C-alpha positions in Angstrom: 17.9 -53.1 -225.9 18.6 -50.3 -223.4 16.0 -48.1 -225.0 13.4 -50.9 -224.7 14.2 -51.4 -221.0 14.0 -47.7 -220.4 10.6 -47.5 -222.1 9.3 -50.4 -220.0 10.6 -48.7 -216.7 9.0 -45.4 -217.7 5.8 -47.1 -218.6 5.6 -48.9 -215.3 6.5 -45.7 -213.4 3.8 -43.8 -215.2 1.2 -46.6 -214.5 2.1 -46.5 -210.8 1.9 -42.7 -210.5 -1.4 -42.5 -212.4 -2.8 -45.2 -210.3 -1.9 -43.3 -207.1 -3.9 -40.3 -208.3 -7.0 -42.4 -208.5 -7.0 -43.1 -204.8 -6.9 -41.0 -201.6 -5.5 -43.9 -199.5 -1.7 -43.3 -199.8 -1.7 -40.1 -197.9 -3.6 -41.6 -195.0 -1.3 -44.7 -194.9 1.8 -42.6 -195.1 0.6 -40.4 -192.3 -0.2 -43.5 -190.2 3.3 -44.9 -190.5 5.2 -41.6 -190.1 3.2 -39.9 -187.4 2.4 -42.0 -184.3 0.2 -39.2 -183.0 -2.2 -39.5 -185.9 -3.3 -43.0 -184.9 -6.1 -41.9 -182.6 -7.6 -39.5 -185.1 -7.3 -42.0 -188.0 -8.6 -45.2 -186.3 -12.0 -46.7 -186.7 -13.1 -48.1 -183.4 -16.3 -50.1 -184.0 -17.3 -52.7 -181.3 -20.7 -53.6 -182.8 -22.2 -53.7 -186.3 -23.4 -50.4 -187.7 -27.2 -49.9 -187.7 -29.0 -52.0 -190.2 -25.7 -53.7 -191.3 -25.0 -57.5 -190.6 -21.2 -57.6 -190.3 -19.0 -56.6 -187.4 -15.8 -54.8 -188.4 -13.2 -57.6 -187.8 -10.4 -55.4 -186.3 -9.7 -51.9 -185.3 -7.3 -49.3 -186.7 -6.9 -47.3 -189.9 -9.0 -48.6 -192.7 -6.3 -47.8 -195.3 -6.6 -49.6 -198.6 -10.2 -50.0 -199.7 -12.1 -52.4 -202.0 -11.2 -51.9 -205.7 -8.3 -49.6 -204.6 -5.6 -49.0 -207.2 -3.1 -47.5 -204.8 0.4 -49.1 -204.6 1.4 -51.8 -204.6 -1.8 -52.2 -206.7 -2.7 -50.3 -209.9 -5.7 -49.6 -212.2 -5.3 -53.0 -213.8 -4.7 -55.0 -210.6 -6.9 -53.6 -207.9 -7.1 -54.4 -204.2 -9.7 -57.1 -203.5 -10.7 -56.1 -199.9 -9.9 -53.7 -197.1 -6.7 -53.4 -195.1 -7.0 -52.4 -191.4 -3.8 -51.2 -189.9 -3.8 -51.7 -186.1 -2.4 -49.5 -183.4 0.0 -51.7 -181.4 2.7 -54.3 -181.7 2.6 -57.2 -184.1 0.6 -60.0 -182.6 -1.4 -57.9 -180.2 -4.3 -56.3 -182.1 -7.3 -58.8 -182.1 -9.1 -60.1 -185.2 -12.7 -61.3 -184.9 -15.2 -63.1 -187.1 -17.3 -60.7 -189.0 -20.4 -62.9 -189.0 -21.6 -66.4 -188.0 -20.3 -69.2 -190.3 -18.0 -72.2 -190.8 -14.3 -71.7 -190.6 -11.6 -73.4 -192.7 -7.9 -73.1 -192.4 -6.0 -75.0 -195.2 -3.1 -77.2 -194.1 -0.5 -74.8 -195.6 -2.1 -71.5 -194.4 0.3 -69.9 -191.9 -1.6 -66.6 -191.5 -5.0 -66.9 -192.9 -8.5 -68.4 -192.3 -11.7 -68.2 -194.4 -15.3 -68.5 -193.2 -18.3 -69.6 -195.2 -21.6 -67.8 -194.6 -25.2 -67.7 -195.6 -25.2 -64.3 -197.3 -27.4 -62.1 -195.1 -28.1 -59.7 -197.9 -28.9 -62.2 -200.7 -31.0 -65.2 -199.5 -29.8 -68.5 -200.7 -26.3 -67.4 -201.6 -23.1 -68.6 -200.0 -20.2 -66.2 -199.5 -16.9 -66.3 -197.7 -15.0 -63.9 -195.5 -11.2 -64.1 -195.7 -8.7 -62.9 -193.0 -5.0 -62.7 -193.8 -1.5 -61.6 -192.5 -2.1 -63.1 -189.0 1.6 -64.1 -188.4 4.9 -62.5 -187.7 7.4 -61.6 -190.5 9.2 -64.9 -190.0 6.0 -67.0 -190.1 5.1 -67.4 -186.4 1.3 -67.8 -186.6 -1.0 -65.5 -184.6 -4.1 -67.5 -185.3 -5.6 -68.8 -182.0 -4.9 -72.5 -181.1 -8.6 -73.4 -181.6 -8.1 -73.3 -185.4 -4.9 -75.3 -186.3 -3.8 -75.9 -189.8 -6.2 -78.3 -191.5 -9.3 -77.0 -189.7 -12.3 -77.7 -191.9 -15.9 -76.3 -191.4 -15.8 -75.4 -187.7 -18.8 -73.2 -186.7 -17.9 -69.8 -185.3 -20.1 -67.0 -184.1 -19.8 -63.4 -184.9 -17.2 -61.8 -182.7 -15.2 -65.0 -182.1 -11.5 -64.3 -181.7 -9.6 -65.6 -184.7 -6.1 -64.3 -184.1 -4.1 -61.1 -184.1 -2.8 -58.7 -186.8 0.7 -59.4 -188.2 3.2 -58.6 -190.9 3.5 -62.0 -192.7 3.9 -61.7 -196.4 4.7 -65.2 -197.5 8.0 -65.6 -199.3 8.0 -62.0 -200.4 10.7 -59.7 -199.0 8.4 -56.6 -199.4 7.4 -55.2 -196.0 3.7 -54.7 -195.6 3.3 -53.1 -192.2 1.1 -54.7 -189.6 -2.4 -55.1 -190.7 -5.4 -57.4 -191.4 -6.4 -58.0 -195.0 -10.1 -58.8 -195.1 -12.3 -59.6 -198.1 -15.7 -61.0 -199.0 -15.3 -63.8 -201.5 -17.8 -65.2 -204.0 -18.5 -69.0 -204.2 -17.8 -71.3 -207.1 -20.7 -73.3 -208.4 -19.8 -76.2 -206.1 -19.8 -73.9 -203.1 -16.0 -73.6 -202.7 -14.4 -70.2 -202.6 -13.0 -68.3 -205.6 -9.5 -67.0 -206.0 -9.5 -64.0 -203.5 -6.6 -62.2 -205.2 -8.9 -61.3 -208.2 -11.1 -58.3 -207.4 -13.8 -59.6 -209.7 -14.1 -62.7 -207.4 -14.9 -60.5 -204.4 -17.8 -58.3 -203.3 -17.9 -54.6 -202.2 -17.9 -54.8 -198.4 -19.7 -51.5 -198.0 -23.3 -52.7 -197.7 -22.3 -55.6 -195.3 -20.6 -53.1 -192.9 -22.8 -50.1 -193.4 -19.6 -48.1 -194.2 -18.2 -46.5 -197.4 -15.5 -49.0 -198.1 -15.3 -48.7 -201.9 -12.5 -46.5 -203.2 -14.9 -45.0 -205.8 -16.4 -43.0 -202.9 -12.9 -41.8 -201.7 -14.1 -41.5 -198.1 -12.1 -39.5 -195.6 -10.5 -41.3 -192.6 -11.5 -42.4 -190.1 -14.4 -44.2 -191.8 -17.5 -44.6 -189.7 -21.1 -45.9 -190.1 -23.2 -44.3 -192.7 -25.7 -41.9 -191.2 
């Protein structure tokens, strides 16, 4: 039994270490959290959409984990479904904005998240969703603005509308995540509802929507800026 347990532990460790080698994100994230002086040089500050791109970057800071990223706590078999933006400031102070015009929903049990339905600006006739998460304190104090209480359904918001502030909420998990916004572009089900956002295959590469290289396959250096 001990041999089986050891083999499993070694296998998981090998999977984690190999997954880390397939991403350049960990070094930037580690630097962000260990060197306060690095924040200015690693932050993406984008106050308007990139040229010829429809979406506004929803928050400012280090764009750490990227779309399809296998870096920890993810791996090559369970990849990151969006982008993580680590803000420079205290929890509950770094603003989060709507990336594009659409209709906002906040489920009755969503402490830290909202989702917005859009007419896809890059594919006529298709509905997509943008998802914004971790907008609450560690102990579950919501940082979502009062305009969008739990149970909100289909409220129109314009691009740039303030949604809330970056936080550290990770549900019932005890794993610390560091203050950030998790953002993803989610596909619709046949009935127009949103798919399960945690599965990367249910999400879209955000790169063309932002005009930025946000796919880990490109391994962009940080800070990430608009494509020239």
